[in-house]
TISEDREN-891326 format. One line per 2 residues: number of its first residue (from 1); for each residue z, x, y of N, C-alpha, C, O. Coordinates in pm, whole numbers, plus 32768, in hexadecimal, padded with zeros to 4 digits. Example, Ala and Ser with C-alpha at 12.3 -4.5 7.8 and 13.67 -1.06 7.14 Angstrom:
// TISEDREN-891326
1) 830C,8527,7DC7,830C,84CE,7E3E,830C,8528,7EB6,834E,8590,7EB4 ~ 82C4,8505,7F1F,82CA,8557,7F96,8313,850A,8003,8324,853D,8072
***
This chain:
// TISEDREN-891326
1) 8F2A,7403,7E66,8EED,7450,7ED3,8E91,73F5,7F23,8E42,73AA,7EE9 ~ 8E9B,73FB,7FA4,8E48,73A8,7FF9,8DB6,73D4,7FF0,8D99,744B,7FE5
3) 8D5B,7374,7FF3,8CCD,7398,7FED,8C9E,73D5,8070,8CDC,73C2,80D9 ~ 8C30,741F,8069,8BF4,7458,80E0,8BB5,73EB,8135,8B8D,7383,8100
5) 8BAB,7400,81B9,8B62,73A0,820D,8AD2,7391,81DD,8A9A,73EB,819F ~ 8A97,731E,81FB,8A11,72FF,81C9,89AA,7365,81F6,8954,738F,81A8
7) 89B1,738D,8274,894E,73EC,82A8,8954,7471,825C,88ED,74A4,8230 ~ 89CC,74A7,824D,89DA,7527,8207,89B2,751C,8175,8976,7577,813C
9) 89D5,74AC,8137,89B2,7499,80AB,891A,7494,8099,88E3,74D1,803D ~ 88D7,744B,80F1,8845,7442,80E7,8803,74C8,8108,87A0,74EE,80C9
11) 883A,750E,816D,8802,7590,8190,8810,75F2,811D,87B4,7640,8101 ~ 8883,75EF,80D9,8897,7648,8068,8838,7627,7FF7,8806,7682,7FB4
13) 881D,75A8,7FE0,87C0,7580,7F77,8732,75AF,7F96,86E8,75D5,7F3B ~ 870D,75AC,8016,8687,75D9,803C,867B,7671,8032,861B,76A5,7FF9
15) 86DD,76B8,8068,86D4,7749,806E,86E4,778A,7FE4,86B2,77F9,7FCE ~ 8729,7748,7F89,8736,7785,7F03,86B1,7787,7EBA,869E,77D5,7E5E
17) 8653,7730,7EE4,85CC,7734,7EAA,857E,77AC,7EDA,8521,77DA,7E98 ~ 85A4,77E0,7F4F,8562,7856,7F85,858D,78D4,7F3A,853E,7931,7F2B
19) 8609,78D6,7F0D,8641,794C,7ECA,85FF,795E,7E41,85E5,78FB,7DFD ~ 85E4,79D9,7E17,85AE,79F0,7D90,8605,79B1,7D24,867F,79AA,7D33
21) 85C7,7983,7CBA,860E,7937,7C53,867F,7984,7C13,86E7,794A,7BF3 ~ 866E,7A07,7BFF,86D6,7A54,7BBC,8751,7A6C,7C14,87B9,7A95,7BE1
23) 8746,7A52,7C96,87B8,7A65,7CF2,87E9,79E1,7D2C,8843,79DF,7D80 ~ 87AF,7973,7CFF,87CA,78F2,7D3D,8857,78C1,7D22,8899,788E,7D7C
25) 8887,78D0,7CA7,890C,789C,7C83,8979,78E3,7CD2,89D3,78A3,7D09 ~ 8972,7967,7CD8,89D7,79B4,7D22,89D0,7993,7DB7,8A38,7987,7DF9
27) 8958,7984,7DED,8948,7961,7E7B,8988,78DB,7E9A,89CE,78CC,7EFE ~ 8970,7878,7E43,89A5,77F1,7E5B,8A3D,77EF,7E55,8A7E,77B4,7EAB
29) 8A75,7831,7DF0,8B07,7834,7DE4,8B48,7878,7E5C,8BAA,7847,7E93 ~ 8B11,78E9,7E83,8B4B,7933,7EF3,8B46,78E6,7F75,8BA7,78E6,7FC0
31) 8AD5,78A6,7F92,8AC9,785F,8011,8B10,77D9,8010,8B38,77A8,807A ~ 8B20,779B,7F9D,8B74,7723,7F97,8C02,7743,7FC1,8C3F,76F8,800E
33) 8C37,77B3,7F8F,8CBE,77DB,7FB4,8CC7,77FF,8048,8D27,77DA,808A ~ 8C64,7846,807B,8C65,786E,8108,8C5F,77F4,8164,8CA9,77EC,81C5
35) 8C07,7796,8146,8BF9,771F,819A,8C76,76C7,8193,8CA3,7693,81F9 ~ 8CAC,76B8,811D,8D25,7667,8111,8D97,76A5,8160,8DE1,765F,81A6
37) 8DA6,7729,8155,8E10,776E,819F,8DF7,7763,8236,8E57,7756,8283 ~ 8D79,7767,8260,8D5C,775D,82EE,8D7C,76D5,8329,8DA2,76CC,839D
39) 8D6C,766B,82DA,8D83,75E4,830F,8E15,75B7,8303,8E46,756C,8357 ~ 8E59,75E3,829C,8EDD,75AC,8280,8F4F,760F,8293,8FC0,75F3,826D
41) 8F32,7683,82CC,8F9C,76E4,82E6,8FA7,7705,837B,8FD3,7771,83A1 ~ 8F80,76A7,83CD,8F9A,76B0,845B,8F41,770E,84A9,8F6B,7740,8512
43) 8EC7,7729,847B,8E6C,777E,84C7,8E33,772F,853D,8E26,76B5,8537 ~ 8E10,7776,85A8,8DD7,7735,861D,8D48,7707,8600,8D0B,772F,859E
45) 8D16,76B2,865A,8C8E,767F,864A,8C28,76F1,864E,8BC7,76F1,8602 ~ 8C3F,7753,86A8,8BE2,77C3,86B3,8BE0,7816,8633,8B77,783F,8603
47) 8C58,782E,85FC,8C5E,787D,8581,8C19,7834,850F,8BD6,7873,84BD ~ 8C29,77B0,8508,8BE8,7761,849F,8B51,7763,84AF,8B08,776B,844C
49) 8B22,775C,852D,8A93,7761,8546,8A58,77E8,851E,89ED,77EE,84E2 ~ 8A9F,7854,853D,8A72,78DA,8516,8A72,78E9,847E,8A1D,792F,8447
51) 8AD0,78A8,843A,8AD4,78AD,83A9,8A5A,7868,836D,8A1F,7898,830D ~ 8A34,77F5,83A9,89BE,77AD,837B,8940,7801,8390,88E9,7806,833A
53) 8937,7843,8405,88C5,789B,841E,88C3,7910,83BC,8859,793C,8391 ~ 8939,7941,8399,8940,79AE,8337,890E,7983,82AF,88D1,79D3,8266
55) 8926,7905,828B,88F2,78D0,820C,885B,78D8,8209,8821,7903,81A5 ~ 881A,78AF,8276,8788,78B1,827B,8754,7940,8277,86F6,795E,822E
57) 8791,7998,82C5,8764,7A24,82C7,8776,7A67,8240,8722,7AB6,8215 ~ 87E4,7A48,81FC,87FD,7A84,817A,8794,7A59,8114,8762,7AAB,80C7
59) 8773,79D8,8115,870E,79A6,80B8,8686,79E5,80D3,8640,7A0D,8076 ~ 8660,79EF,8153,85DF,7A2A,8175,85DD,7ABF,8152,8576,7AF2,8126
61) 864E,7B04,8167,8651,7B92,8145,8643,7BA8,80AF,85FC,7C02,8084 ~ 8687,7B55,805F,867D,7B63,7FCE,85EE,7B4C,7F9E,85BD,7B92,7F46
63) 85AA,7AE8,7FD9,851F,7AD0,7FB4,84C7,7B44,7FDF,8471,7B70,7F93 ~ 84DB,7B75,805A,848C,7BE7,8088,84A4,7C64,8035,8447,7CAF,801A
65) 8520,7C7A,800D,853F,7CEE,7FBA,84FF,7CE3,7F31,84D2,7D47,7EF8 ~ 84FA,7C69,7EFB,84B9,7C59,7E79,8423,7C74,7E83,83E8,7CAF,7E29
67) 83E5,7C49,7EF2,8358,7C68,7F08,8343,7CFF,7F19,82E2,7D37,7EE7 ~ 83A1,7D40,7F61,8394,7DCF,7F74,8399,7E19,7EEE,834A,7E74,7ED6
69) 83F7,7DF1,7E97,8400,7E32,7E14,8384,7E15,7DBF,8357,7E6A,7D73 ~ 834F,7D9B,7DCE,82DD,7D74,7D7A,825B,7DB5,7DA7,8207,7DD7,7D53
71) 8248,7DC5,7E2A,81C6,7DF2,7E5D,81C8,7E7E,7E98,815E,7EB3,7EBB ~ 823B,7EBC,7EA4,8242,7F42,7EDF,81F2,7FA5,7E8C,8209,7FB5,7E14
73) 8195,7FE8,7ECD,8145,804E,7E8A,80D6,8019,7E32,8096,8067,7DEC ~ 80BC,7F97,7E33,8056,7F5E,7DDC,7FCB,7F69,7E1B,7FBD,7F7F,7E93
75) 7F66,7F59,7DC7,7EDD,7F5B,7DF8,7EC1,7EE4,7E53,7E75,7EEF,7EB3 ~ 7EFE,7E71,7E36,7EE9,7DFA,7E88,7F1A,7E12,7F16,7ED7,7DED,7F76
77) 7F8F,7E50,7F24,7FC5,7E6D,7FA9,7F6B,7ED0,7FF4,7F55,7EC1,806C ~ 7F38,7F34,7FAD,7EDF,7F95,7FEC,7E61,7F53,8021,7E39,7F6B,8093
79) 7E21,7EFF,7FCF,7DA7,7EBB,7FF9,7DC4,7E58,8069,7D72,7E47,80C4 ~ 7E37,7E14,8063,7E5A,7DB6,80CD,7E6F,7DFE,8152,7E47,7DCC,81BB
81) 7EAE,7E74,814E,7EC3,7EC0,81C9,7E3E,7EEE,8205,7E2A,7EE6,827E ~ 7DE4,7F1F,81AF,7D61,7F48,81E0,7D12,7ED1,8215,7CCD,7EDC,827B
83) 7D1C,7E60,81D1,7CD9,7DE8,8202,7D12,7DBA,8287,7CC7,7D8B,82DE ~ 7D95,7DC7,8299,7DD2,7DA3,8319,7DA2,7DFD,838A,7D86,7DCD,83F8
85) 7D98,7E7F,836E,7D63,7EDA,83D4,7CD3,7EB9,83F8,7CAD,7EC0,846D ~ 7C84,7E96,8394,7BF9,7E70,83AE,7BF3,7DF2,8404,7BA4,7DEA,8462
87) 7C47,7D8F,83E3,7C49,7D14,8432,7C72,7D2C,84C2,7C38,7CF3,851E ~ 7CD6,7D81,84D7,7D02,7DA0,8560,7C93,7DE7,85AE,7C7F,7DCC,8625
89) 7C4C,7E42,856B,7BE0,7E89,85B2,7B6F,7E2A,85D8,7B31,7E3A,8641 ~ 7B52,7DC8,8581,7AEA,7D66,85A2,7B16,7D0E,8617,7AC6,7CF1,8670
91) 7B94,7CE4,8616,7BC6,7C93,8687,7BC2,7CE3,8709,7BA1,7CAC,8772 ~ 7BE3,7D63,8702,7BDF,7DB7,8779,7B4F,7DC6,87AB,7B36,7DC7,8823
93) 7AF1,7DD3,874C,7A64,7DDC,8774,7A36,7D5C,87B8,79EC,7D60,881A ~ 7A63,7CE9,8784,7A3F,7C6A,87C3,7A7B,7C60,884F,7A3C,7C2B,88AA
95) 7AF6,7C92,8860,7B34,7C8F,88E4,7AEA,7CE9,8947,7ADB,7CC5,89BB ~ 7ABA,7D5C,8919,7A70,7DB6,8972,79EB,7D7A,899B,79BE,7D8C,8A0D
97) 79AB,7D33,893F,7927,7CFA,895C,7930,7C72,89A0,78CB,7C3F,89D2 ~ 79A5,7C37,89A1,79B6,7BB7,89E4,79A6,7B3E,898C,79DE,7AD4,89AB
99) 795B,7B49,891E,7948,7AD7,88C3,7912,7B0A,883E,78E5,7B7C,8833 ~ 7917,7AB2,87D9,78E2,7AD6,8755,784A,7AE5,8759,7812,7B37,8712
101) 7809,7A95,87AD,7776,7A95,87AD,773D,7B16,87E6,76CA,7B39,87CA ~ 778C,7B5D,8838,7759,7BD8,8874,776A,7C52,881A,773D,7CBF,883C
103) 77AA,7C41,87A8,77BB,7CB1,874B,7734,7CD5,870C,76E8,7C7D,86E3 ~ 7718,7D56,8706,7697,7D85,86D3,76A2,7DA2,863D,7693,7E14,8611
105) 76BC,7D38,85EE,76D3,7D4A,855F,7656,7D7D,8518,765F,7DD8,84C5 ~ 75E3,7D43,8536,7568,7D68,84F0,7545,7DFA,8508,7523,7E43,84AB
107) 754C,7E24,8586,752C,7EAF,85A7,758F,7F10,8567,7566,7F76,8530 ~ 7610,7EF0,856E,7675,7F48,8535,766D,7F4C,849D,7686,7FB4,8460
109) 7649,7EDB,8460,7642,7ED7,83CE,75CF,7F2D,839A,75DE,7F70,8333 ~ 755E,7F2E,83DF,74EE,7F84,83B5,7516,8017,83BE,74F7,8066,8364
111) 7559,803B,842A,7585,80C5,8438,75EE,80E8,83CF,75F0,8157,839A ~ 7645,8089,83B1,76AE,809E,834C,7670,80B9,82C4,76A1,810F,827A
113) 7606,8071,82A0,75C5,8085,821F,7586,810F,8213,7577,8142,81A4 ~ 7561,814B,8282,7528,81D1,827F,7594,823D,827E,7586,82A3,8239
115) 75FE,8228,82C8,7664,828F,82D7,76C7,8293,8263,76ED,82FE,8235 ~ 76F1,821D,8234,775C,8216,81D1,773B,8260,814E,7790,82AB,811E
117) 76C3,8250,8113,76A8,829A,8097,76B0,8331,80A8,76DE,8376,804D ~ 7684,8365,811B,768C,83F5,8131,771C,8424,813A,7740,848D,8104
119) 776F,83D6,817F,77FC,83FB,818B,7840,83F7,8102,788E,8451,80E2 ~ 7824,8391,80B3,785F,8386,802E,7834,83FA,7FD6,7885,8433,7F8D
121) 77B4,841E,7FDD,7783,848E,7F8C,77CA,850F,7FB0,77F5,8559,7F57 ~ 77D7,852B,8032,781A,85A6,805D,78AC,85A5,8033,78E2,860B,8007
123) 78ED,8532,803F,797A,8529,801B,798E,853F,7F86,79E9,8588,7F5E ~ 793B,8501,7F34,7948,8514,7EA4,7928,85A4,7E7D,7967,85DC,7E22
125) 78C6,85E1,7EC0,789E,8669,7E9B,7907,86D1,7EC1,7914,8738,7E7F ~ 7952,86B6,7F2B,79B4,8719,7F5B,7A44,86F7,7F38,7A9E,8745,7F55
127) 7A5C,8685,7EF9,7AE5,8660,7ED9,7B19,86B4,7E66,7ACE,86DB,7E0D ~ 7B9B,86CF,7E6B,7BDB,8722,7E03,7C22,86CA,7D9E,7C9B,86D3,7D8B
129) 7BD5,8674,7D5C,7C0F,861D,7CF6,7C11,866A,7C72,7BA8,8680,7C35 ~ 7C88,8693,7C47,7C91,86EF,7BD6,7CE8,86B8,7B66,7D0A,8702,7B09
131) 7D0D,863A,7B6C,7D6B,8608,7B09,7D28,85E7,7A85,7CB7,85B6,7A81 ~ 7D6F,8603,7A1A,7D41,85E2,7993,7D83,855E,796C,7DFE,8553,796D
133) 7D32,84FB,7949,7D69,8478,7926,7D67,8468,788E,7CFD,8455,7854 ~ 7DD9,846E,7850,7DE1,8454,77C0,7DC8,83C0,77A9,7DF2,836C,77F9
135) 7D85,83A0,773E,7D61,8315,7727,7CFF,82E5,778F,7D19,8283,77D4 ~ 7C8C,8329,779C,7C2B,8314,7807,7C01,8283,7813,7BF3,8250,7882
137) 7BEB,823E,77A2,7BB5,81B7,77A7,7C20,814F,77CB,7BFD,80DE,77EE ~ 7C9E,8173,77C4,7D09,8113,77DD,7D17,80F9,7873,7D4A,814F,78BB
139) 7CEA,8084,78A2,7CF3,8061,792F,7C91,80A8,7989,7CA1,80A5,7A03 ~ 7C2A,80E9,7951,7BCB,8133,79A3,7B80,80D9,7A02,7B6D,80FC,7A77
141) 7B55,8066,79D3,7B09,8009,7A28,7B5F,7FD8,7A9C,7B2F,7FCD,7B0D ~ 7BDD,7FBB,7A81,7C37,7F8C,7AEC,7C4D,7FF8,7B54,7C4E,7FDC,7BCC
143) 7C5D,8075,7B27,7C71,80E3,7B86,7BF7,80F8,7BDE,7C04,810A,7C57 ~ 7B82,80F5,7BA1,7B08,810A,7BEF,7AEB,8095,7C4B,7AB6,80A8,7CB9
145) 7B0D,801C,7C20,7AFB,7FA9,7C78,7B56,7FAF,7CF2,7B2D,7F8D,7D61 ~ 7BD2,7FDC,7CDC,7C2F,7FEB,7D4B,7BFE,8057,7DAB,7C03,8044,7E24
147) 7BCE,80C6,7D76,7B9C,8131,7DCB,7B21,8103,7E1A,7B13,8124,7E90 ~ 7AC9,80B6,7DDA,7A53,8085,7E20,7A78,8025,7E90,7A40,802C,7EFD
149) 7AD8,7FCB,7E75,7B04,7F6E,7EDD,7B46,7FB7,7F50,7B30,7F96,7FC5 ~ 7B98,8019,7F2E,7BDC,8067,7F96,7B77,80B5,7FE9,7B84,80BC,8063
151) 7B14,80EF,7FA8,7AAD,813A,7FEF,7A5E,80E0,804C,7A43,8104,80BF ~ 7A37,806A,801B,79EB,800E,806F,7A38,7FE0,80EA,79FF,7FDB,8157
153) 7AB8,7FC0,80DA,7B09,7F95,814C,7B1A,8005,81B1,7B15,7FED,822A ~ 7B2F,8080,8181,7B3E,80F1,81DC,7ABD,8109,8229,7AC2,8122,82A2
155) 7A4C,8103,81E7,79CC,8119,822B,79B3,80AD,8295,7987,80CC,8303 ~ 79CD,8030,8273,79B8,7FC5,82D5,7A18,7FD1,834A,79F1,7FBC,83BD
157) 7A97,7FF3,832D,7AF9,8000,8399,7AD3,8072,83F6,7AD8,8061,8470 ~ 7AAE,80E6,83C0,7A8B,8157,8416,7A0B,813D,8464,79FD,816C,84D5
159) 79AE,80F1,842A,7933,80CF,8473,7952,8077,84EA,7921,808F,8559 ~ 79A4,8010,84D5,79C8,7FB7,8544,7A1E,8000,85AA,7A0E,7FEC,8623
161) 7A7A,8055,857B,7AD0,809F,85D6,7A80,80FC,8630,7A99,8102,86A9 ~ 7A22,8145,85F7,79CF,819D,8649,797B,814E,86AD,7964,817C,871D
163) 794F,80D8,8686,7905,8083,86E2,795E,8052,8754,7934,804C,87C7 ~ 79DB,802E,8733,7A39,8002,879A,7A51,8070,8801,7A55,8055,8879
165) 7A62,80EB,87D1,7A80,8159,882C,7A0A,8175,8889,7A1E,8194,88FF ~ 7991,816B,8855,791A,818C,88A3,78DF,8114,88EC,787B,8122,8932
167) 791B,809E,88DE,78E3,8027,891C,78DD,8031,89B4,7877,800A,89ED ~ 7943,8063,89FB,7935,806F,8A8D,78C0,80C8,8AB6,7878,80A9,8B15
169) 78AC,8139,8A6D,783B,8190,8A8D,77B6,814E,8A69,7751,8166,8AAB ~ 77B7,80FC,8A01,773C,80B9,89D8,770E,8055,8A41,7696,8040,8A53
171) 776E,8017,8A86,7748,7FB8,8AEF,7706,7FFE,8B64,76B5,7FC0,8BAA ~ 7725,807F,8B7B,76EA,80CA,8BEA,7666,8109,8BC1,7602,80FE,8C07
173) 7667,814C,8B4D,75EF,8191,8B1F,75E6,8189,8A87,7621,81DC,8A42 ~ 759E,8126,8A52,7599,8114,89C1,7565,818F,8976,7597,81AE,890A
175) 7503,81D4,89AD,74C8,8245,8966,752B,82B9,895A,7532,82FA,88F1 ~ 7577,82D2,89C3,75D6,8341,89C0,7652,8322,896E,7696,837D,893F
177) 7670,82A2,895B,76E8,827C,8911,76D3,827D,887A,7734,8280,882F ~ 7656,827C,884C,763C,8276,87BD,766A,82F4,8775,76A4,82ED,8709
179) 764F,8369,87B1,7673,83E6,876F,770A,83F7,8761,7738,8419,86F3 ~ 775B,83E1,87CB,77ED,83E8,87B7,7820,8383,8751,7880,839F,8708
181) 77E2,830F,874B,780E,82AA,86EA,77F6,82DB,865C,784A,82C6,8604 ~ 7784,831B,8645,7765,834E,85BF,77C5,83BF,859A,77F7,83C5,8529
183) 77DE,8419,85FA,7839,848A,85DF,78C6,8458,85C1,7907,8489,8564 ~ 78F5,83F7,860F,797B,83C2,85F7,7983,837B,8571,79E6,8388,8529
185) 791C,832F,854E,791D,82E9,84CD,7922,834C,845A,7970,833A,83FC ~ 78D2,83B5,8460,78D1,8418,83F4,7959,845D,83E9,798D,8471,837C
187) 7992,8482,845C,7A13,84C7,845B,7A81,846C,8424,7ACE,8495,83CD ~ 7A89,83F1,8456,7AEF,8393,8427,7ADC,8373,8393,7B3D,836D,8348
189) 7A5E,835F,836A,7A44,833C,82DE,7A68,83AD,8280,7A9F,8394,8214 ~ 7A4A,8429,82A5,7A6C,849A,824F,7B03,84A7,823E,7B34,84BF,81D0
191) 7B4D,8497,82AD,7BDF,849E,82A4,7C14,842B,824F,7C6C,843E,81FB ~ 7BDE,83B2,8266,7C0C,833E,821B,7BEF,8349,8185,7C43,8326,8133
193) 7B79,837A,8163,7B56,8387,80D6,7BA5,83F7,8093,7BC6,83EE,801D ~ 7BC3,8460,80DD,7C17,84C9,80A4,7CA1,8491,8083,7CDB,84B0,801B
195) 7CD6,843D,80DE,7D56,83FB,80C0,7D48,839F,8048,7DA3,8398,7FF5 ~ 7CD8,8358,803D,7CC5,82FB,7FCD,7CC7,8344,7F48,7D02,8313,7EE8
197) 7C87,83B9,7F41,7C86,8404,7EC5,7D12,8439,7EA3,7D3C,8436,7E30 ~ 7D58,8469,7F09,7DE0,8499,7EF2,7E3C,8428,7EC5,7E8C,8439,7E6A
199) 7E2E,83B6,7F06,7E7E,8342,7EE1,7E5E,8315,7E53,7EB7,82ED,7E08 ~ 7DDF,831A,7E2E,7DB6,82F0,7DA8,7DF4,8349,7D3D,7E1E,8318,7CD4
201) 7DFB,83CA,7D56,7E31,8426,7CF3,7EC8,841A,7CE5,7EFF,8440,7C7D ~ 7F0C,83E8,7D4B,7F9D,83DD,7D47,7FCC,8353,7D1A,803D,832C,7D36
203) 7F76,830A,7CD6,7F98,8286,7CA2,7F9A,8287,7C0A,7F59,82D9,7BC8 ~ 7FE7,8229,7BD5,7FEA,8218,7B44,7F60,81F0,7B13,7F1D,819E,7B52
205) 7F36,8228,7AA4,7EB0,820E,7A70,7EA7,8189,7A26,7E3A,8164,79F9 ~ 7F17,8141,7A19,7F14,80C0,79D4,7F2F,804C,7A34,7EE3,7FEB,7A37
207) 7F9C,8054,7A82,7FBE,7FE5,7ADD,7F94,7FFF,7B6D,7F9D,7FA5,7BC0 ~ 7F65,8078,7B8D,7F34,809E,7C11,7FA1,809C,7C7C,7F82,8093,7CF3
209) 801F,80A2,7C55,808A,80B1,7CB7,8096,8144,7CDF,8073,819E,7C92 ~ 80C9,815B,7D59,80E2,81E4,7D83,814E,8223,7D2B,81B4,81E4,7D0F
211) 8138,829D,7D01,819B,82E4,7CB3,8210,830D,7D0C,8200,8321,7D84 ~ 8285,831A,7CD1,82FF,8331,7D1F,8354,839D,7CDE,832F,83D9,7C7A
213) 83C8,83B3,7D1B,842E,8413,7CEF,83F3,849A,7CC8,8400,84C5,7C55 ~ 83B2,84E0,7D27,837F,8565,7D07,83F1,85C6,7CE7,8458,85C5,7D2B
215) 83DE,8617,7C82,8445,8677,7C58,8402,86FD,7C3A,839A,8703,7BF8 ~ 8440,8768,7C6B,840D,87EE,7C4E,8436,8817,7BC1,84A6,8801,7B95
217) 83D7,8853,7B7B,83EF,8880,7AF2,83C3,8911,7AE7,8358,8935,7B17 ~ 8416,8964,7AA8,83F4,89F1,7A94,8410,8A46,7B0E,843D,8A14,7B76
219) 83F5,8AC7,7B02,840D,8B28,7B6C,838A,8B6B,7B93,8345,8BA3,7B3D ~ 8365,8B65,7C16,82E6,8BA2,7C3F,82DB,8C36,7C1B,826C,8C66,7C03
221) 834A,8C7D,7C17,8345,8D0C,7BF7,831C,8D26,7B67,82F3,8D95,7B45 ~ 8326,8CC0,7B11,82FE,8CCD,7A85,827C,8C81,7A69,8266,8C51,79F9
223) 8228,8C75,7ACF,81B1,8C22,7AC2,8153,8C52,7A54,810F,8C00,7A16 ~ 814E,8CD4,7A3C,80F6,8D0A,79D4,8131,8CF9,7949,80E9,8D07,78E6
225) 81B1,8CDB,7940,81F3,8CCF,78BE,820E,8C3F,7897,8210,8C1F,7820 ~ 8222,8BE9,78F7,8241,8B5D,78D9,820D,8B04,7948,81EA,8B33,79B4
227) 8209,8A81,792B,81D3,8A21,798D,8238,8A0A,79FB,82B0,89FC,79E1 ~ 8207,8A06,7A77,825C,89E4,7AE9,820C,898C,7B48,8194,89A0,7B5B
229) 824F,892C,7B82,820A,88D1,7BDD,825F,8856,7BF8,82DA,885D,7BF8 ~ 821C,87E7,7C10,8260,8769,7C33,8235,86FC,7BD2,81C0,86F2,7BAE
231) 8294,86AA,7BA9,8277,8638,7B53,829A,85B7,7B9D,8305,85AC,7BD8 ~ 823F,8557,7B97,8254,84D4,7BD1,824A,846D,7B62,81FB,847D,7B05
233) 829A,8404,7B6A,829E,83A0,7AFF,827C,8316,7B36,828E,82FC,7BAD ~ 824D,82C0,7ADF,8233,8234,7B01,82B6,81E7,7AF7,82FF,81F4,7A94
235) 82D5,8195,7B5C,8350,8147,7B59,8352,80E1,7AE8,83BC,80B6,7ABC ~ 82DB,80BA,7ABA,82D2,805A,7A4C,82D7,809E,79C4,82D2,805A,795D
237) 82E2,8123,79C2,82EF,816B,7944,826D,8180,78F9,8270,8194,7880 ~ 81FA,817D,793E,817B,818B,78F9,8157,821C,78DA,8107,8236,7881
239) 8192,827A,7924,8172,8306,7909,819F,835F,797B,81E9,8335,79D4 ~ 8171,83DD,7976,8196,843D,79DE,811E,8496,79FF,80C4,84A9,79AD
241) 8121,84CB,7A78,80B8,8525,7AA7,80F6,85AD,7AC1,8157,85B8,7B0B ~ 80BD,8615,7A84,80EE,869D,7A95,808C,86E9,7AEE,8018,86FB,7ACB
243) 80BD,8715,7B63,806B,875C,7BC4,8098,87EE,7BC7,8109,8809,7BED ~ 8042,884E,7BA0,806C,88DB,7B9C,8080,8914,7C28,803D,88EB,7C87
245) 80DE,8972,7C33,80F6,89B7,7CB2,807F,8A0F,7CD6,8057,8A14,7D4B ~ 8047,8A53,7C74,7FD4,8AAB,7C89,7F73,8A98,7C15,7F9B,8A7B,7BA5
247) 7EF3,8AAA,7C31,7E8F,8AA4,7BC8,7E92,8B26,7B78,7E92,8B93,7BB0 ~ 7E93,8B18,7AF5,7E8E,8B8C,7A9C,7E1E,8B78,7A38,7DE3,8B0C,7A32
249) 7E02,8BDD,79E9,7D96,8BD3,7987,7DB5,8B6D,791B,7D5A,8B35,78DE ~ 7E35,8B53,7903,7E5A,8AF4,789A,7E8D,8A70,78D2,7EAF,8A15,7886
251) 7E94,8A64,7956,7EBF,89E6,7994,7E77,89D8,7A19,7EB0,89F6,7A83 ~ 7DFB,89AB,7A14,7DA9,89A5,7A8B,7DB9,8923,7AD9,7D9B,8920,7B50
253) 7DE6,88BB,7A9B,7DE6,883A,7ADF,7E63,87EB,7ABB,7EAC,880B,7A5E ~ 7E78,8783,7B09,7EE5,8728,7AEC,7EC5,86D7,7A6E,7E51,86CB,7A46
255) 7F2D,86A2,7A32,7F1A,865B,79B3,7F6A,85DA,79B3,7FE1,85D9,79D1 ~ 7F26,856E,798F,7F68,84ED,7980,7F8A,84D7,78EE,7F32,84DD,7897
257) 8008,84BF,78D2,8035,84A6,7849,806E,841A,7844,80D6,83FE,787F ~ 8029,83C1,77FD,8057,8337,77F4,80CD,832D,7794,80E7,8389,7747
259) 8114,82BE,779A,818A,82AD,7746,8167,82AE,76B3,81B1,82E6,7662 ~ 80F8,8271,7690,80D5,826B,7601,80B0,82F5,75CC,80CD,8315,7559
261) 806C,8347,7621,804B,83CF,75F4,80C9,8424,75EE,80DA,8475,7592 ~ 8122,8412,7651,819E,845F,7653,81F5,843D,75DB,8232,8495,759D
263) 81FA,83BA,75BA,8249,8391,7546,8211,83C5,74C5,825D,83E9,746B ~ 818C,83C9,74B9,814D,83FC,743F,8168,8491,7431,817E,84C2,73C2
265) 8165,84DB,74A4,817F,856A,749C,8210,8587,7476,822C,85E6,742C ~ 826D,8533,74A9,82FA,8546,7489,8316,852A,73F6,8367,856D,73B6
267) 82CF,84C4,73C1,82E3,84A3,7335,82AE,8512,72DB,82B5,8508,7261
***
């Protein structure tokens, strides 16, 4: 069999390093055959060029898909997304003010220190967090650290966002713009923190991934006789969350059942 041209051979060697290790052998074999067929079976130059571009796109897609499977629904992705939103809002604030030096960080930070604790207190006091966590000490510090980081990013993002919205009015009348800025910050922060609590409850209590594959269990018409609601499971197999359809005297809240507790009960 004739060898591949030097360019294609080197390109294949480079791109196979991009592909995840568990898919690398199959990727290399498949594209070696495709490239050889493209060069020695009478394909046009354009078709061969498109085949080479397809090799690159395929390798990049496989790497992106592996990242998607690895990070989809994870706490790292959630914090990175919130951090990205915060960064964009800061850049937008700098664009509105014309430069970094004109940003009123000191003034806004003092106001943030006064407003944020009150918003957090109201959110915690009114949130409907009703889940029972079996194995309370298992991963508790990690869960609370993630919630604290998420809360902090949301508060900073909503503070900067409210400032961005009111910045044009602040340039005209600083005194009149302060009140709308405070109202917008409180409103945005309350909505954001409510989402944070809901998101926290719908995550695995061990790996902090979003729970998936919701399934209805039981019949609502028999709610007084048997359990009915929705069950969500962790993709990593750490446990399941049972969310009741209606609150009853014997089932008032959702319940997290970890794999080790479930296995012990089955035994």
